[in-house]
C-alpha positions as CSV (number, residue, x, y, z in Angstrom):
1,M,45.5,140.5,133.5
2,Q,45.1,143.5,135.7
3,I,48.1,145.1,137.5
4,K,48.0,148.1,139.7
5,I,50.3,150.9,138.7
6,Y,51.4,153.8,140.9
7,Q,53.3,156.6,139.3
8,V,55.7,158.4,141.6
9,D,58.4,161.1,141.3
10,A,61.6,159.4,142.1
11,F,64.6,161.4,143.4
12,A,62.3,164.3,144.2
13,E,61.5,166.4,147.3
14,E,58.5,168.1,145.7
15,I,55.6,167.0,143.6
16,F,56.0,167.1,139.8
17,T,59.8,167.1,140.0
18,G,62.3,164.3,139.7
19,N,62.1,161.3,137.5
20,P,58.7,159.6,136.8
21,A,58.6,156.0,137.8
22,A,55.8,153.4,137.7
23,V,55.6,151.1,140.7
24,C,53.8,147.8,140.1
25,P,53.4,145.7,143.3
26,L,53.8,142.1,142.1
27,P,53.2,138.7,143.7
28,L,56.2,136.6,144.6
29,D,56.5,135.4,141.0
30,W,58.0,137.9,138.6
31,L,56.2,138.8,135.3
32,P,58.0,137.9,132.1
33,E,60.6,140.5,131.2
34,E,58.7,141.2,127.9
35,T,55.6,142.1,130.0
36,I,57.6,144.4,132.2
37,Q,59.1,146.2,129.2
38,S,55.6,146.6,127.7
39,I,54.4,148.3,131.0
40,A,57.3,150.7,130.9
41,K,56.8,151.4,127.2
42,E,53.0,152.0,127.6
43,N,53.7,154.5,130.4
44,N,56.5,156.3,128.4
45,L,59.1,155.3,131.0
46,Y,62.7,154.7,130.2
47,D,63.6,152.1,132.7
48,R,62.0,149.6,134.9
49,Y,62.7,148.1,138.3
50,K,61.1,145.2,140.1
51,Y,60.3,144.4,143.7
52,N,58.1,141.9,145.5
53,K,56.7,142.0,149.0
54,I,58.7,140.0,151.5
55,L,56.4,138.0,153.8
56,S,57.6,137.6,157.4
């Protein structure tokens, strides 16, 4: 499985400040929580949040 990962600086007004966060755009179906935790662990991130694209 391949998932695009974008690392962003959350809560920051300047680059390389704030909290690092990995953003993984997902299809409408969520990944299993175990997979999401593995992505966070692999990227040395403390927490994880999920979103999906809303189709209009």
